[in-house]
C-alpha positions in Angstrom: 32.9 59.8 55.3 29.8 60.6 57.5 29.5 56.9 58.3 33.1 56.8 59.5 32.6 59.9 61.7 29.5 58.3 63.3 31.4 55.1 64.0 34.3 57.0 65.5 32.0 59.1 67.7 30.2 56.0 68.9 33.6 54.4 69.6 34.7 57.5 71.5 31.6 57.2 73.8 32.2 53.5 74.3 35.9 53.9 75.1 35.1 56.7 77.6 32.9 54.1 79.4 35.8 51.6 79.5 38.6 53.9 80.4 38.9 56.0 83.6 41.2 59.0 83.1 42.6 60.1 86.4 41.4 63.4 87.9 44.8 65.0 87.4 44.5 64.9 83.6 43.1 68.2 82.3 44.4 68.5 78.8 41.8 68.0 76.0 39.3 66.7 78.5 35.6 67.7 78.3 34.4 69.3 81.5 37.9 69.8 83.0 39.0 73.4 83.1 42.7 74.4 83.0 41.7 77.1 85.5 41.0 74.3 88.0 44.4 72.8 87.3 46.2 76.1 87.8 44.3 76.6 91.1 45.2 73.1 92.3 48.9 73.6 91.3 49.0 76.9 93.2 47.5 75.2 96.3 50.1 72.4 96.2 53.0 74.9 95.7 51.8 77.0 98.7 51.5 73.8 100.8 55.0 72.6 99.9 56.5 76.1 100.2 55.2 76.4 103.8 56.7 73.0 104.7 60.0 73.8 103.0 59.9 70.6 101.0 61.2 70.1 97.5 58.6 69.8 94.8 59.1 69.0 91.1 56.6 70.3 88.5 56.6 69.3 84.8 54.9 71.4 82.2 54.1 69.9 78.8 53.4 71.7 75.6 50.4 69.6 74.8 49.9 71.0 71.3 53.3 69.8 70.3 52.9 66.5 72.1 49.6 66.0 70.3 51.3 66.3 67.0 54.4 64.2 67.9 53.3 61.4 70.3 54.5 58.1 68.7 51.8 55.6 67.7 53.6 53.0 69.9 53.0 55.1 73.0 49.3 55.2 72.2 49.1 51.4 71.8 51.2 51.0 75.0 48.7 53.1 76.9 45.8 51.0 75.6 47.4 47.7 76.8 46.2 48.7 80.2 42.7 48.1 79.0 42.3 44.8 77.1 38.9 45.6 75.8 39.9 49.0 74.5 42.8 47.5 72.5 40.5 44.9 71.0 37.8 47.5 70.1 40.3 49.9 68.5 42.2 47.1 66.6 38.9 45.9 65.1 38.0 49.4 64.0 41.5 50.2 62.8 41.5 47.1 60.6 38.5 48.4 58.7 39.7 52.0 58.3 43.0 52.7 56.4 42.7 56.4 57.3 43.1 55.6 61.0 46.7 54.5 60.5 49.3 56.9 61.8 52.9 56.7 62.8 53.5 59.9 64.8 51.0 62.3 66.3 47.3 61.8 66.9 45.2 61.4 63.8 43.7 64.9 63.1 40.0 65.1 62.3 39.1 62.0 64.2 36.5 62.0 66.9 38.9 59.8 68.9 42.0 62.1 68.8 41.6 64.0 72.1 40.5 60.8 73.9 43.5 58.7 72.7 45.9 61.6 73.5 44.4 62.0 77.0 44.6 58.3 77.6 48.2 58.2 76.5 49.3 61.2 78.6 47.4 59.8 81.6 49.2 56.5 81.3 52.5 58.2 81.0 51.7 60.3 84.1 50.7 57.2 86.1 53.9 55.4 85.0 56.0 58.4 86.3 54.3 58.2 89.8 
């Protein structure tokens, strides 16, 4: 089990080099504080309020999303990065425990990264 953890941690580092998560993604991201996100939102709201323009804000319950995000959404988000899909598929083929249908695999070193990548891709798609 320790060997699998080491492999997943190394994979996590490798994937973080391959994938650039946009600056507006704060959930489950190392070094990104939700305090900064709240401050940025407040600044945007004040700007729009002053100009009397409509603004739409979406809040997501990330803990619930984390447990319920479909596996297909994670794979869809990885298609943006060909090398990432190849790397994860090769690792996945060697590890039965990696298989999941709904939600991010708990206990994996990759869980927060895959979740952040998926929510970032969804966010980009909405723009």
